[in-house]
C-alpha positions in Angstrom: 64.5 127.6 84.2 67.8 128.6 82.8 71.2 128.2 84.4 72.5 131.1 86.4 76.2 131.5 86.4 78.1 134.6 87.6 80.4 135.7 84.8 84.1 135.5 85.7 84.6 139.1 84.6 82.2 140.4 87.3 84.5 138.9 89.9 87.2 141.5 89.2 90.5 140.6 90.7 88.9 138.3 93.4 90.1 134.8 93.3 87.4 132.1 92.9 88.3 129.2 95.1 85.6 126.9 94.0 82.3 126.6 92.2 79.5 125.1 94.3 76.2 123.6 93.0 73.4 125.2 95.1 70.3 124.0 93.2 69.7 121.0 91.0 66.8 119.8 88.8 66.2 118.0 85.5 66.1 121.3 83.7 68.9 123.4 85.3 71.8 123.7 87.6 72.2 126.9 89.6 75.8 127.7 90.3 77.3 130.2 92.8 80.9 131.3 92.8 82.6 131.1 96.2 85.1 133.9 96.6 87.9 134.6 99.0 85.9 137.4 100.5 83.0 135.1 101.3 85.3 132.7 103.3 85.4 133.1 107.1 89.2 132.5 107.4 91.8 135.1 108.1 94.6 132.7 107.6 96.8 132.4 104.5 95.5 128.8 104.0 94.0 128.0 100.6 90.3 128.0 99.9 89.6 130.2 102.9 90.3 127.3 105.3 90.6 127.9 109.1 93.0 126.2 111.4 90.8 123.4 112.8 92.0 122.1 116.2 89.2 119.6 116.5 89.8 116.4 118.4 88.0 114.5 115.7 86.8 114.4 113.0 89.9 116.4 112.4 91.8 118.3 109.7 92.9 116.4 106.6 95.7 117.3 104.2 94.6 119.8 101.5 96.5 117.8 98.9 94.3 114.8 99.8 91.1 116.8 99.7 92.1 118.2 96.3 92.7 114.7 95.0 89.4 113.5 96.3 87.7 116.5 94.7 89.3 115.7 91.4 88.3 112.1 91.6 84.8 112.8 92.9 82.8 112.5 89.7 85.0 110.1 87.8 87.6 108.1 89.6 90.6 107.6 87.4 88.6 107.3 84.2 86.2 104.7 85.6 83.2 106.8 84.9 82.1 106.5 88.5 82.6 108.1 91.8 84.1 106.0 94.6 80.8 106.4 96.3 79.0 104.7 93.4 81.3 101.8 92.5 80.6 98.3 93.6 82.8 97.1 96.5 83.1 93.8 94.5 84.4 95.5 91.4 88.0 95.6 90.3 88.1 99.4 90.8 87.4 99.3 94.5 89.5 96.2 95.0 92.5 98.2 93.7 91.6 101.0 96.2 91.4 98.7 99.3 94.5 96.7 98.2 96.5 99.8 97.8 95.4 101.3 101.1 96.4 98.1 102.9 99.7 97.8 101.1 100.7 101.4 101.9 99.7 101.0 105.6 101.7 97.8 105.8 104.7 99.6 104.3 104.3 102.6 106.7 104.2 100.5 109.9 106.3 97.6 108.6 103.5 95.2 109.6 104.8 91.6 109.7 103.2 89.1 107.4 101.6 87.2 110.3 99.3 90.1 111.0 96.0 90.8 109.4 94.8 94.4 108.5 91.1 94.7 108.9 89.0 97.7 107.8 86.0 97.5 110.2 83.0 99.6 111.0 81.4 100.8 114.2 84.1 103.1 115.4 86.9 102.2 117.8 84.3 101.9 120.6 82.9 98.8 118.9 86.3 97.2 119.5 85.6 97.5 123.3 83.3 94.5 122.8 85.0 92.9 119.8 88.3 92.4 121.7 87.0 90.3 124.6 84.6 88.4 122.4 87.5 87.4 120.1 90.4 87.1 122.5 88.8 85.5 125.5 86.2 83.0 126.8 83.5 83.6 129.4 85.0 83.9 132.8 88.5 84.7 131.7 90.6 87.4 133.4 91.2 90.6 131.3 93.8 93.2 132.4 93.1 96.9 131.7 95.4 99.8 132.4 93.2 102.9 132.9 94.8 106.3 132.3 91.8 108.4 131.1 88.3 108.4 129.7 88.7 106.0 126.8 90.6 103.3 128.6 88.0 103.6 131.4 85.2 103.1 128.9 87.0 100.1 127.4 87.4 98.4 130.8 83.7 99.1 131.6 82.5 97.4 128.4 84.8 94.5 128.9 83.2 93.7 132.3 80.2 92.4 130.3 82.4 89.7 128.9 84.9 88.7 131.5 86.6 89.3 134.9 88.3 92.7 134.5 91.3 93.4 136.6 92.3 97.1 136.6 96.0 96.9 136.6 96.4 100.5 137.5 94.3 103.7 137.6 95.9 106.9 136.6 95.0 110.4 137.8 94.1 111.7 134.3 97.4 113.5 134.1 100.1 110.9 134.2 100.9 107.2 133.5 101.0 105.2 136.7 104.4 104.0 137.8 104.8 100.5 136.4 106.1 99.3 139.7 102.6 99.8 141.1 100.9 97.7 138.4 99.1 94.6 139.4 99.2 92.4 136.3 97.2 89.1 136.5 99.2 85.9 135.9 96.4 84.4 133.9 95.1 87.4 132.0 94.2 86.7 128.3 95.5 90.1 127.3 96.5 93.5 128.6 94.7 96.5 127.2 95.7 100.1 127.3 95.1 103.4 125.5 98.3 104.7 123.9 97.0 108.3 123.8 94.1 109.6 125.8 92.4 112.1 123.5 90.5 113.9 126.3 93.1 114.1 129.0 96.2 114.4 126.7 98.1 111.6 128.4 100.4 109.6 126.1 102.6 106.5 126.6 106.1 107.2 125.4 106.8 103.5 125.0 104.7 100.3 125.0 103.9 98.9 128.4 106.1 96.0 129.4 103.8 93.0 130.1 106.0 90.0 129.7 104.6 87.3 127.5 101.0 88.6 127.8 99.1 89.7 124.6 99.3 93.5 124.4 96.3 95.3 123.0 96.4 99.0 122.2 93.8 101.6 121.4 95.8 104.0 119.2 92.9 106.0 117.8 94.3 109.4 118.5 98.0 108.8 117.7 97.8 106.2 115.0 100.5 106.7 112.3 101.9 109.7 114.2 105.2 107.9 114.8 106.9 104.6 114.0 105.5 101.6 116.0 107.0 98.2 116.4 103.8 96.2 115.6 105.5 92.9 116.6 105.2 94.0 120.3 101.5 93.9 120.1 98.9 91.2 119.7 96.3 93.8 118.4 96.2 97.5 117.6 93.1 99.3 116.7 92.3 102.9 115.8 89.4 105.0 114.6 90.4 106.8 111.4 89.0 110.2 112.1 92.0 111.7 113.9 95.1 111.2 111.8 94.3 109.1 108.7 90.9 109.9 107.2 87.2 110.7 107.8 84.9 109.0 110.3 83.5 105.6 109.2 86.3 103.1 109.2 88.3 101.5 112.1 91.6 99.9 111.5 92.3 96.6 113.3 95.8 95.1 113.1 95.7 91.6 114.6 98.1 88.7 114.9 97.1 85.6 113.1 97.2 83.3 116.2 94.5 85.5 117.8 92.0 85.0 115.0 89.5 82.1 114.9 88.8 81.8 118.6 85.7 84.0 118.9 82.9 83.1 121.2 79.8 81.5 119.6 77.8 84.6 120.6 80.1 87.0 118.8 78.1 89.1 116.2 79.3 88.3 112.8 80.4 91.9 112.1 82.7 91.8 115.1 84.3 88.4 114.3 87.9 88.8 113.2 87.9 85.5 111.4 84.9 86.5 109.3 86.4 89.8 108.5 89.9 88.4 107.7 88.5 85.5 105.6 86.4 88.0 103.6 89.2 90.6 103.3 87.1 93.2 105.2 84.2 92.8 102.7 81.8 90.4 104.4 79.3 93.2 103.7 79.7 96.6 102.0 82.6 98.3 103.7 82.9 102.1 104.2 84.3 102.5 100.7 84.7 106.3 100.7 86.5 106.3 104.1 88.8 103.5 103.0 89.6 105.4 99.8 90.4 108.6 101.8 92.6 106.7 104.2 94.5 105.2 101.2 95.2 108.7 99.9 96.5 109.8 103.3 98.7 106.7 103.6 100.1 107.3 100.1 100.9 110.9 101.0 102.7 109.9 104.2 104.9 107.6 102.2 105.7 110.3 99.7 106.6 112.6 102.5 109.1 110.3 104.0 107.2 107.8 106.1 106.4 107.8 109.8 109.9 108.9 110.9 109.3 112.2 109.0 105.8 112.4 110.4 107.1 112.0 114.0 109.7 114.7 113.4 107.1 117.2 112.2 104.8 116.3 115.1 107.5 116.8 117.7 108.3 120.2 116.3 104.7 121.3 116.5 104.2 120.0 120.0 107.4 121.8 121.2 106.1 125.1 119.8 102.8 124.7 121.8 104.3 123.4 125.0 106.9 126.1 124.9 104.2 128.7 124.6 102.6 127.4 127.7 105.8 127.2 129.6 106.9 130.6 128.5 103.7 132.4 129.7 105.0 133.1 133.2 102.2 131.0 134.6 99.3 132.6 132.7 98.7 129.2 131.0 99.2 125.8 132.6 99.4 122.3 131.3 97.7 119.8 133.7 99.6 116.8 132.4 102.9 115.7 133.8 105.8 116.5 131.4 106.7 112.8 131.0 103.3 111.9 129.7 102.3 114.9 127.6 100.7 114.0 124.3 102.1 115.1 120.9 98.5 115.0 119.6 96.1 116.5 122.1 97.3 119.4 124.3 95.0 120.5 127.1 95.8 123.8 128.8 94.1 126.1 131.3 94.2 129.7 132.6 94.5 128.9 136.3 94.4 132.4 137.7 91.1 133.2 136.0 89.1 130.4 134.4 86.5 132.9 133.2 89.0 134.0 130.6 89.0 130.6 129.0 85.7 131.2 127.3 86.9 134.5 126.0 90.1 132.8 124.7 88.1 130.3 122.7 85.8 133.1 121.3 88.7 135.4 120.3 90.7 132.5 118.8 87.7 131.7 116.6 87.7 135.3 115.3 91.3 134.7 114.3 90.3 131.5 112.3 91.4 129.0 115.0 88.5 126.9 115.9 87.5 123.9 118.1 89.8 124.9 121.0 87.3 124.4 123.8 88.3 121.6 126.1 86.2 118.5 126.5 83.1 119.0 128.5 84.4 116.6 131.2 87.7 118.4 131.6 87.1 122.1 130.8 89.8 124.6 129.8 91.2 124.5 126.3 92.5 121.7 124.1 94.4 121.9 120.9 94.5 118.8 118.8 97.5 119.0 116.6 97.3 115.8 114.5 99.5 114.9 111.6 97.7 117.2 109.1 97.7 120.3 111.3 100.3 122.5 109.6 103.2 124.0 111.6 101.9 127.5 110.6 98.6 126.7 112.5 100.4 125.8 115.7 102.7 128.9 115.4 99.7 131.1 114.9 98.1 129.6 118.0 101.2 130.2 120.0 101.4 133.8 118.9 97.8 134.3 119.7 98.3 132.8 123.2 101.1 135.3 123.9 99.0 138.2 122.6 96.0 137.2 124.6 98.0 136.8 127.8 99.5 140.3 127.4 96.1 141.9 126.7 94.5 140.1 129.7 97.1 141.1 132.2 
């Protein structure tokens, strides 16, 4: 069987965005040209890409994807893909060291904190945290403001006496004056940004001398953070910093080494710290991708610049909701509205919401359906969502409202 390659001349003036292998054998490789006309997008984005408002896995920077594409078959002259190299080799060691160094620089992580690249998603930390930070029978404080903090508290009940400090209404952060903190709690856990409800803390909770633990999965690296105010920060990668597969844990040294005897080895922070996140084979590709994202954020001006861009995008979207004369509504109190996840509804006619999502997809804006537990619409506008995407959504919202009047 001979190779089939479409001649470049037959493409005329059409731009070939990529060449994709569609068949492979020992004898031949069949190649198909992917043209702009074949791509589903109506945006001006490269490679026929759509504006992807998914809550996660989420959009990644085109520059990073291009670098990964260039490195795919032969990473920096090593003769290997990152997906092929040994995690014990010098090549991958340089990748994970670089990723950690760039993350430390971005967040100004103090020297008395460990950075762990763990597996199992952020949800695995719902168990790891009480197993490492408490003993059986200890009191554990949880602030519940939405679905993910509720799940974290529910899992922690397997390992200790959970005191729910406060329970929100899924649209606001409870007034701190109403919180019931335990005097003997081993730590206070909260979710900095609730992905589903779109509720975000604008400052860390004030918990005195208690160990503060934060789930930052959906707003990690979206703004500067004073790591020294926390005992532990954890975040799944697949929102702001990379593909699914790796979970970042930033933990203070004095909280390591006190795990329960029953703690699974893969959840033991001391094991992970002692082995530099390589007790077993880590999620090499995901770590590599995170490293590329961290490096790009540093080149672009760091987290202060990231925050400025995110605030601008959020303003465009919230202004579109506020300026719709009530056609759209944000269910979240203004003081707690997320920069990352923006839920909104059509209160006068919920039946139009399905049509909104369908029509938006035809305009190359996808994944705008709200979470199944909430309904409505939700636009996740993470770091890598370009301003143009948010502006296009805002323009579409205005047009849809006019046409539906």
